[in-house]
Backbone as numpy.savetxt, mean C-alpha at the origin, in Angstrom:
# Nx Ny Nz CAx CAy CAz Cx Cy Cz
-11.48 3.64 20.73 -10.47 3.21 19.77 -10.65 3.93 18.43
-11.90 4.03 17.96 -12.17 4.70 16.69 -11.75 6.16 16.75
-12.01 6.81 17.87 -11.66 8.23 17.98 -10.14 8.42 17.99
-9.40 7.46 18.56 -7.94 7.53 18.56 -7.41 7.43 17.12
-7.94 6.47 16.37 -7.52 6.30 14.98 -7.89 7.53 14.15
-9.11 8.03 14.31 -9.52 9.22 13.55 -8.64 10.41 13.86
-8.28 10.58 15.13 -7.39 11.68 15.50 -6.02 11.51 14.85
-5.50 10.30 14.86 -4.21 10.02 14.23 -4.26 10.31 12.72
-5.32 9.85 12.07 -5.46 10.09 10.64 -5.59 11.58 10.33
-6.35 12.29 11.14 -6.51 13.73 10.93 -5.18 14.46 11.13
-4.44 14.09 12.16 -3.14 14.71 12.42 -2.19 14.48 11.23
-2.15 13.25 10.73 -1.30 12.93 9.58 -1.76 13.70 8.34
-3.08 13.77 8.14 -3.65 14.50 7.01 -3.23 15.97 7.05
-3.30 16.57 8.22 -2.94 17.98 8.36 -1.44 18.22 8.25
-0.64 17.24 8.62 0.82 17.36 8.56 1.35 17.27 7.13
0.61 16.62 6.22 1.09 16.38 4.86 0.10 16.90 3.81
-0.15 18.20 3.76 -1.14 18.73 2.81 -0.75 18.54 1.34
0.52 18.36 1.04 0.96 18.16 -0.35 0.38 16.88 -0.95
0.07 15.92 -0.09 -0.46 14.64 -0.57 -1.90 14.75 -1.05
-2.62 15.77 -0.60 -4.05 15.87 -0.90 -4.51 17.33 -1.02
-3.95 18.08 -1.95 -4.34 19.48 -2.09 -5.82 19.62 -2.44
-6.46 20.60 -1.80 -7.85 20.88 -2.10 -8.85 19.94 -1.47
-8.40 19.03 -0.64 -9.29 18.08 0.02 -9.48 18.51 1.47
-10.71 18.55 1.92 -11.01 18.95 3.30 -11.16 17.72 4.19
-10.61 17.81 5.39 -10.71 16.69 6.33 -12.17 16.34 6.61
-13.04 17.32 6.67 -14.46 17.06 6.95 -15.06 16.11 5.91
-14.67 16.26 4.64 -15.16 15.36 3.59 -14.63 13.94 3.78
-13.37 13.84 4.18 -12.76 12.53 4.43 -13.45 11.86 5.60
-13.60 12.57 6.68 -14.22 12.01 7.88 -15.66 11.58 7.62
-16.40 12.37 6.85 -17.78 12.01 6.52 -17.82 10.73 5.69
-16.89 10.59 4.79 -16.84 9.39 3.95 -16.52 8.15 4.80
-15.58 8.29 5.72 -15.25 7.18 6.63 -16.47 6.79 7.45
-17.19 7.79 7.94 -18.35 7.53 8.80 -19.44 6.75 8.06
-19.53 6.90 6.75 -20.57 6.21 5.97 -20.17 4.79 5.57
-18.95 4.39 5.83 -18.49 3.07 5.42 -18.15 2.25 6.66
-18.95 1.23 6.93 -18.82 0.45 8.16 -17.47 -0.25 8.29
-16.87 -0.65 7.17 -15.60 -1.38 7.27 -14.37 -0.48 7.22
-14.56 0.80 6.93 -13.42 1.70 6.72 -12.49 1.76 7.92
-13.02 1.97 9.10 -12.14 2.09 10.27 -11.37 0.81 10.53
-12.00 -0.33 10.31 -11.31 -1.61 10.54 -10.16 -1.78 9.55
-10.39 -1.44 8.28 -9.33 -1.56 7.28 -8.21 -0.57 7.59
-8.57 0.67 7.87 -7.55 1.68 8.18 -6.76 1.30 9.43
-7.41 0.68 10.41 -6.70 0.23 11.62 -5.71 -0.88 11.28
-6.11 -1.82 10.41 -5.19 -2.89 10.00 -4.01 -2.32 9.21
-4.28 -1.31 8.38 -3.18 -0.65 7.65 -2.22 -0.03 8.65
-2.76 0.65 9.64 -1.94 1.32 10.66 -1.18 0.29 11.49
-1.86 -0.75 11.94 -1.24 -1.76 12.81 -0.08 -2.48 12.14
-0.12 -2.61 10.81 0.96 -3.30 10.11 2.04 -2.34 9.63
1.98 -1.09 10.09 3.04 -0.13 9.84 2.87 0.75 8.62
1.68 0.79 8.03 1.49 1.49 6.77 1.37 3.01 6.83
0.98 3.56 7.96 0.75 5.00 8.08 -0.14 5.52 6.94
-1.39 5.04 6.86 -2.28 5.45 5.78 -2.58 6.94 5.80
-2.64 7.51 4.59 -3.00 8.92 4.43 -3.79 9.05 3.13
-4.53 10.13 3.02 -5.32 10.40 1.82 -4.39 10.87 0.70
-4.56 10.26 -0.48 -3.77 10.70 -1.63 -4.65 11.15 -2.79
-5.98 10.93 -2.70 -6.87 11.35 -3.78 -8.30 11.46 -3.28
-9.05 12.32 -3.97 -10.47 12.49 -3.70 -11.16 12.76 -5.03
-12.18 11.98 -5.34 -12.95 12.18 -6.57 -14.19 13.00 -6.19
-14.23 14.24 -6.62 -15.33 15.13 -6.26 -16.67 14.67 -6.82
-16.65 13.95 -7.93 -17.90 13.46 -8.52 -18.49 12.31 -7.72
-17.68 11.31 -7.44 -18.16 10.13 -6.71 -17.97 10.27 -5.20
-17.17 11.24 -4.80 -16.79 11.47 -3.39 -15.97 10.33 -2.80
-15.34 9.55 -3.65 -14.49 8.46 -3.18 -13.16 9.03 -2.72
-12.76 8.63 -1.52 -11.48 9.03 -0.93 -10.53 7.84 -1.05
-9.31 8.09 -1.50 -8.32 7.03 -1.63 -7.24 7.22 -0.59
-7.06 6.20 0.24 -5.98 6.14 1.22 -4.88 5.26 0.66
-3.65 5.58 1.02 -2.50 4.76 0.62 -1.53 4.70 1.79
-0.77 3.63 1.87 0.30 3.53 2.86 1.37 4.54 2.50
1.60 5.50 3.39 2.56 6.58 3.12 3.77 6.55 4.05
4.00 5.42 4.70 5.19 5.27 5.51 6.40 5.37 4.57
7.49 5.95 5.04 8.64 6.21 4.18 9.20 4.93 3.56
9.39 3.90 4.36 9.87 2.61 3.84 8.71 1.62 3.83
8.81 0.60 3.03 7.75 -0.40 2.93 7.34 -0.85 4.34
6.03 -0.96 4.61 5.57 -1.26 5.97 6.27 -2.46 6.61
6.82 -2.24 7.79 7.62 -3.26 8.48 6.82 -4.53 8.76
5.54 -4.41 9.00 4.72 -5.58 9.29 4.29 -6.35 8.07
4.81 -5.98 6.90 4.41 -6.61 5.65 5.60 -6.94 4.76
6.68 -7.36 5.35 7.88 -7.69 4.58 8.16 -9.18 4.62
9.15 -9.60 3.85 9.55 -11.01 3.74 8.41 -11.87 3.20
7.70 -11.32 2.24 6.58 -12.01 1.62 6.86 -12.22 0.13
6.44 -13.36 -0.41 6.50 -13.51 -1.85 5.28 -12.79 -2.44
5.08 -12.90 -3.75 4.04 -12.10 -4.39 2.62 -12.58 -4.09
2.32 -13.87 -4.34 0.94 -14.34 -4.17 0.92 -15.77 -3.63
-0.28 -16.29 -3.41 -0.44 -17.62 -2.84 0.14 -18.72 -3.72
-0.01 -18.59 -5.02 0.55 -19.58 -5.94 2.07 -19.63 -5.79
2.70 -18.47 -5.70 4.15 -18.42 -5.52 4.55 -19.01 -4.17
3.77 -18.71 -3.13 4.08 -19.21 -1.78 4.02 -20.73 -1.75
2.98 -21.31 -2.33 2.86 -22.77 -2.27 3.82 -23.48 -3.21
4.37 -22.76 -4.20 5.33 -23.38 -5.11 6.70 -23.56 -4.47
6.96 -22.87 -3.38 8.27 -23.00 -2.72 8.28 -24.25 -1.87
9.19 -25.14 -2.18 9.29 -26.38 -1.42 10.23 -26.23 -0.22
11.21 -25.33 -0.34 12.15 -25.09 0.74 12.15 -23.61 1.09
12.37 -23.32 2.34 12.47 -21.93 2.81 11.28 -21.09 2.38
10.10 -21.63 2.61 8.88 -20.91 2.22 8.71 -19.65 3.07
8.22 -18.57 2.48 7.96 -17.35 3.25 6.75 -17.54 4.16
6.58 -16.62 5.08 5.45 -16.71 6.02 4.12 -16.40 5.35
4.16 -15.76 4.20 2.93 -15.41 3.51 3.24 -14.74 2.19
2.19 -14.16 1.61 2.35 -13.46 0.34 1.70 -12.08 0.41
2.19 -11.20 -0.44 1.67 -9.83 -0.46 0.20 -9.81 -0.85
-0.18 -10.53 -1.87 -1.57 -10.53 -2.33 -2.51 -11.10 -1.27
-2.10 -12.17 -0.59 -2.95 -12.75 0.45 -3.08 -11.81 1.64
-1.98 -11.20 2.06 -2.03 -10.29 3.19 -2.84 -9.04 2.85
-2.70 -8.55 1.63 -3.49 -7.38 1.20 -4.98 -7.69 1.30
-5.36 -8.88 0.86 -6.77 -9.28 0.95 -7.23 -9.35 2.41
-6.39 -9.88 3.29 -6.73 -9.95 4.72 -6.92 -8.56 5.31
-6.08 -7.62 4.92 -6.17 -6.25 5.42 -7.38 -5.54 4.82
-7.70 -5.86 3.55 -8.82 -5.21 2.87 -8.36 -4.14 1.89
-7.11 -4.25 1.42 -6.54 -3.27 0.49 -6.12 -3.99 -0.79
-5.74 -3.20 -1.78 -5.16 -3.76 -3.00 -3.77 -3.20 -3.17
-2.90 -3.96 -3.81 -1.55 -3.48 -4.11 -1.63 -2.36 -5.15
-0.68 -1.45 -5.10 -0.59 -0.40 -6.11 -0.10 -1.02 -7.40
-0.59 -0.51 -8.53 -0.02 -0.93 -9.80 1.13 0.02 -10.13
1.74 -0.19 -11.27 2.92 0.59 -11.65 2.61 2.09 -11.72
1.50 2.46 -12.35 1.13 3.88 -12.48 0.81 4.50 -11.13
0.12 3.77 -10.27 -0.22 4.28 -8.93 1.04 4.47 -8.09
1.99 3.57 -8.24 3.25 3.69 -7.50 4.03 4.92 -7.97
4.08 5.13 -9.28 4.74 6.32 -9.82 4.06 7.58 -9.30
2.73 7.59 -9.25 1.99 8.76 -8.75 2.28 8.98 -7.27
2.33 7.92 -6.48 2.66 8.06 -5.07 4.03 8.69 -4.90
4.98 8.28 -5.70 6.34 8.80 -5.59 6.42 10.29 -5.93
5.40 10.83 -6.59 5.34 12.27 -6.84 4.94 13.04 -5.58
4.39 12.33 -4.61 3.92 12.96 -3.37 4.95 12.92 -2.25
6.03 12.22 -2.45 7.07 12.10 -1.42 8.17 11.18 -1.89
9.08 10.89 -0.97 10.22 10.01 -1.26 10.00 8.72 -0.47
9.63 7.67 -1.18 9.28 6.40 -0.56 10.18 5.28 -1.05
10.38 4.28 -0.21 11.16 3.08 -0.54 12.57 3.41 -1.00
13.28 4.20 -0.22 14.66 4.54 -0.56 15.63 3.46 -0.05
15.21 2.63 0.88 16.03 1.52 1.38 15.32 0.19 1.22
14.03 0.22 0.97 13.23 -1.00 0.83 12.63 -1.01 -0.58
11.79 -1.99 -0.84 11.05 -2.04 -2.10 9.64 -2.56 -1.79
8.75 -2.37 -2.75 7.35 -2.79 -2.57 6.87 -3.57 -3.79
6.23 -4.73 -3.52 5.59 -5.48 -4.59 4.52 -4.60 -5.21
4.33 -4.72 -6.52 3.30 -3.99 -7.25 2.34 -4.97 -7.91
1.07 -4.55 -8.03 0.09 -5.39 -8.72 0.61 -5.62 -10.14
0.73 -6.87 -10.48 1.40 -7.29 -11.71 0.39 -7.70 -12.77
0.57 -7.23 -14.01 -0.32 -7.65 -15.10 -0.31 -9.17 -15.25
-1.46 -9.74 -15.53 -1.61 -11.20 -15.61 -0.67 -11.85 -16.62
-0.45 -11.28 -17.79 0.48 -11.96 -18.72 1.89 -12.14 -18.14
2.38 -11.17 -17.40 3.69 -11.29 -16.76 3.64 -12.31 -15.63
2.56 -12.25 -14.84 2.43 -13.19 -13.72 2.33 -14.62 -14.24
1.64 -14.83 -15.36 1.48 -16.17 -15.94 2.83 -16.77 -16.34
3.81 -15.93 -16.57 5.15 -16.41 -16.92 6.02 -16.62 -15.68
5.45 -16.38 -14.50 6.19 -16.62 -13.26 6.80 -15.38 -12.62
6.62 -14.24 -13.25 7.23 -13.02 -12.74 6.27 -12.14 -11.96
6.83 -11.14 -11.32 6.04 -10.13 -10.60 6.87 -8.85 -10.55
6.19 -7.72 -10.41 6.84 -6.41 -10.39 7.02 -5.90 -8.98
8.07 -5.11 -8.79 8.25 -4.37 -7.54 8.91 -3.05 -7.88
8.79 -2.10 -6.98 9.37 -0.79 -7.23 10.11 -0.26 -6.02
10.99 0.72 -6.29 11.70 1.43 -5.23 12.21 2.74 -5.77
12.82 3.53 -4.90 13.43 4.80 -5.31 14.91 4.72 -4.97
15.75 4.91 -5.99 17.20 4.94 -5.81 17.75 6.05 -6.70
18.82 6.67 -6.26 19.50 7.67 -7.07 18.54 8.76 -7.57
17.59 9.14 -6.70 16.61 10.19 -7.02 15.73 9.82 -8.21
15.52 8.53 -8.40 14.69 8.06 -9.50 13.86 6.87 -9.04
12.66 6.74 -9.58 11.79 5.60 -9.27 12.06 4.50 -10.29
12.28 3.30 -9.78 12.54 2.14 -10.63 11.45 1.11 -10.43
11.06 0.45 -11.49 10.18 -0.71 -11.42 10.95 -1.85 -12.05
11.02 -2.95 -11.31 11.81 -4.12 -11.73 10.90 -5.35 -11.76
11.50 -6.47 -12.10 10.81 -7.75 -12.08 11.62 -8.72 -11.22
10.94 -9.72 -10.75 11.56 -10.80 -9.98 10.66 -12.01 -10.14
11.18 -13.17 -9.79 10.30 -14.33 -9.73 9.28 -14.09 -8.62
8.04 -14.42 -8.87 6.97 -14.17 -7.88 7.19 -14.92 -6.58
7.96 -16.00 -6.61 8.20 -16.79 -5.41 9.33 -16.22 -4.54
10.04 -15.22 -5.05 11.14 -14.64 -4.28 10.61 -13.79 -3.12
11.43 -13.66 -2.11 11.07 -12.76 -1.00 12.34 -12.30 -0.32
12.26 -11.08 0.18 13.43 -10.45 0.80 12.99 -9.69 2.05
13.90 -9.58 3.00 13.59 -8.90 4.25 13.25 -7.43 4.04
13.73 -6.84 2.97 13.48 -5.42 2.72 12.37 -5.18 1.69
11.66 -6.23 1.28 10.57 -6.04 0.32 9.23 -6.35 0.97
8.33 -5.40 0.88 6.98 -5.57 1.39 5.98 -5.14 0.34
4.91 -4.49 0.78 3.94 -3.94 -0.17 3.20 -2.78 0.47
2.70 -1.92 -0.38 1.87 -0.78 0.01 0.47 -1.05 -0.49
-0.51 -0.62 0.27 -1.90 -0.85 -0.13 -2.66 0.42 -0.41
-3.68 0.28 -1.23 -4.65 1.33 -1.52 -5.98 0.90 -0.94
-6.70 1.86 -0.39 -8.05 1.60 0.12 -8.93 2.76 -0.29
-9.98 2.43 -1.01 -10.92 3.47 -1.46 -12.19 3.41 -0.62
-12.56 4.57 -0.09 -13.75 4.68 0.77 -14.79 5.48 0.05
């Protein structure tokens, strides 16, 4: 199973060199091999539709950053409100879960606004869907949460009530190895 996932990740890595210029697959694979939980997290990202790929490598620390690079928000992570507090606050028509809770189960973190903007420089993502973004605490304390998408050849970041959920809104995760 591990070899199947590694082959899939390597194939995706080689297919999209623009996402990780100057990074060698051998460095990525070595980093994965040294982290016992890496394959399990990457498999959960893959199983929920994320299509994880490398988007950064820190040469000093040798940390490799994977991100969900599926074109639209991962299908297995949609129809979720923002976090557990928002989920439990809904008395009617509660969602099946929340982005923050599911991210924790997978072992990833949501992208923040700057990370989402940087991802959008590597490709065209969320042209029909949207993705919850890690929201600053002052905004969350007021009941809101951020999400982003790409429309009209531009990246937008919006706000919504954290308890809202839509069939076309999911989340993308980051995983650092």
